C-alpha positions in Angstrom: 38.4 -11.6 54.6 41.1 -9.8 52.3 41.4 -9.3 48.3 43.1 -6.7 46.0 41.7 -3.4 45.7 41.3 -4.3 42.1 38.8 -7.4 42.7 35.6 -7.6 41.0 33.9 -7.9 44.6 33.1 -5.3 47.3 31.3 -7.4 49.5 31.4 -10.8 51.4 27.8 -11.5 49.9 29.2 -10.6 46.6 32.1 -13.0 47.0 30.0 -15.7 48.3 27.4 -15.5 45.4 30.6 -16.3 43.1 31.2 -19.0 44.8 27.9 -20.8 44.6 27.9 -19.5 41.2 31.0 -21.5 40.1 32.1 -23.7 43.3 35.5 -24.6 43.3 36.7 -21.9 41.1 37.8 -19.5 43.5 41.2 -19.8 45.5 41.8 -18.7 48.5 45.5 -18.6 50.8 45.7 -19.8 54.8 49.0 -20.5 56.9 47.6 -24.2 56.2 45.5 -27.3 56.4 43.8 -27.3 59.8 45.1 -24.1 61.1 42.4 -21.5 61.8 42.0 -19.6 58.0 41.3 -23.3 56.7 38.7 -24.1 59.3 36.2 -21.0 58.9 36.3 -21.3 55.2 35.1 -24.8 55.8 32.8 -23.2 58.3 31.6 -19.9 55.4 31.2 -22.8 53.0 29.0 -25.2 55.2 26.5 -22.1 56.1 26.4 -20.7 52.6 26.7 -23.5 50.1 29.5 -21.1 48.8 32.7 -23.7 47.5 36.3 -22.0 47.3 39.9 -23.9 47.2 41.9 -24.1 49.8 45.8 -23.1 48.7 47.3 -23.4 52.2 51.3 -21.4 52.6 54.2 -21.4 55.0 53.0 -18.1 55.9 52.5 -14.2 55.5 54.9 -14.1 53.3 53.5 -16.7 50.9 50.4 -16.0 50.2 51.0 -12.0 50.5 53.2 -12.9 47.4 50.7 -15.0 45.9 47.5 -12.2 46.7 49.2 -9.6 45.3 50.8 -11.5 41.9 47.0 -12.8 41.6 48.2 -16.1 41.6 44.7 -16.6 44.5 41.9 -15.1 45.0 41.8 -14.0 48.2 43.1 -14.7 51.3 41.5 -16.2 54.8 44.4 -16.0 57.6 45.6 -13.7 60.4 46.1 -10.0 59.7 49.9 -10.0 58.2 47.9 -8.3 55.5 46.9 -5.1 57.5 49.7 -2.9 56.0 48.6 -3.5 52.5 45.2 -2.7 53.6 46.6 0.4 54.8 48.3 1.4 51.6 45.1 0.7 49.5 46.6 -2.9 47.9 44.0 -4.9 49.8 40.2 -4.4 50.5 38.7 -6.0 52.9 35.6 -7.6 52.6 34.5 -9.1 56.7 36.6 -9.7 59.6 36.3 -13.1 61.0 36.0 -11.4 64.2 33.2 -11.5 67.3 33.1 -7.7 67.2 34.3 -5.3 64.8 38.0 -3.7 64.8 38.4 -0.6 65.9 41.3 -0.1 63.4 38.7 -1.1 60.6 35.1 0.5 62.1 33.8 0.7 58.4 34.5 -3.3 58.0 31.7 -5.6 59.1 31.7 -9.1 60.8 31.0 -12.5 59.1 28.1 -12.6 62.0 26.8 -9.1 60.9 26.4 -10.2 57.4 24.5 -13.7 58.7 28.0 -15.9 58.1 28.5 -17.2 61.6 31.6 -18.1 61.4 34.6 -17.0 63.5 38.2 -17.7 63.3 39.9 -18.1 66.2 43.7 -18.3 66.4 45.0 -17.7 70.2 48.4 -18.8 70.3 50.0 -20.3 73.6 52.7 -21.9 74.3 52.9 -25.8 75.2 55.4 -27.9 76.8 55.9 -31.4 77.4 52.8 -33.2 80.4 56.1 -33.9 83.2 57.3 -30.3 83.0 57.9 -29.4 87.0 55.2 -26.8 87.8 57.8 -24.3 88.6 59.6 -24.2 85.1 55.7 -23.5 83.6 55.0 -20.6 86.1 58.7 -19.1 85.4 57.5 -19.0 81.4 54.2 -18.3 82.0 55.7 -15.3 84.3 58.6 -14.1 81.2 56.1 -14.4 78.8 53.8 -12.0 80.7 56.3 -9.4 81.4 57.1 -9.2 77.4 53.2 -8.5 76.8 53.4 -5.6 79.1 56.5 -4.2 77.4 55.2 -0.7 75.8 56.9 -1.9 72.4 55.3 -4.7 71.5 51.4 -3.1 71.6 53.0 -0.7 68.4 53.6 -4.4 66.3 50.4 -5.5 67.6 48.5 -2.5 66.7 49.8 -3.2 62.9 48.9 -6.4 62.5 45.5 -6.4 64.6 46.3 -8.4 67.5 45.2 -8.4 71.1 47.0 -10.1 73.9 45.4 -13.0 75.1 46.1 -13.8 78.3 45.3 -17.1 80.1 47.2 -18.9 82.9 48.9 -22.2 82.2 45.6 -23.6 83.8 42.7 -21.2 81.9 45.1 -22.2 78.7 44.6 -25.7 79.3 41.0 -25.7 79.9 40.4 -23.4 76.7 42.4 -25.6 74.7 40.6 -28.9 75.6 37.1 -27.2 75.4 38.3 -25.7 71.7 39.2 -29.1 70.9 36.1 -30.5 71.6 34.0 -27.7 70.0 35.9 -28.2 66.9 36.2 -31.5 66.6 33.0 -32.2 64.6 34.0 -30.2 61.7 37.4 -31.1 61.7 35.5 -34.6 61.4 33.5 -33.5 58.9 35.9 -31.7 56.5 38.1 -35.2 56.9 40.9 -33.5 58.9 40.2 -35.4 61.9 38.8 -38.9 62.6 36.5 -40.1 64.9 
C-alpha cells in the first residue's frame, strides 16, 4: 500500500484507523475491478472493518498520475510505483506479500501487522483448450528462455517482480486451485455469482 510522501498516514494502522473513522472517504487506485489489488483491499476491508472506495484504472500510468495529482489517496496494486518510492515522491505503508521485499527491508508485510491479506498476481499465458501439446511446449520453452535473459532481471528488479516459473500442468493446477480459493471472496463482494 503506497501513499504520497506528504500523506498524513505514517503506518498501515494509521490508514486503517482513518478508513474506520470515515468509511468510504479515502480512495485507492488499482488496475481494475476484480484484479489482485481490488481483491486484497476487499480482504482488508473485511478483516479490519475499515472501508475504502475503489477507483479502477487501466494501469500504472493512470493510477500513478492520479496519486501524484491527489485524485486518490493511495495505491493498492503492482509495484510500478517503485521508481517514485525510490525518488521520495511516494512512501510504502505495507507490502501485500508473504515476506518482506529485499529492496525495502524496513517495510512490513500486512501479515506482520496482523492483517491476513496477500496480493497474488502470478501472470501466465493461457491458450485455447485444444491447443496442440507441441505448441504448448514450444511456447513454454520460449518463455523460459526469455526469463533466463540477464537483461530481464534488471527490469524485474526495478518493479519488484520475481520470475514465477511453472510448467503448463503446474500453472493449470495453480490457476484452478486459486480460483476455487478466491471464489467465496468474489461471491461475497458481488464480483461473481454462486
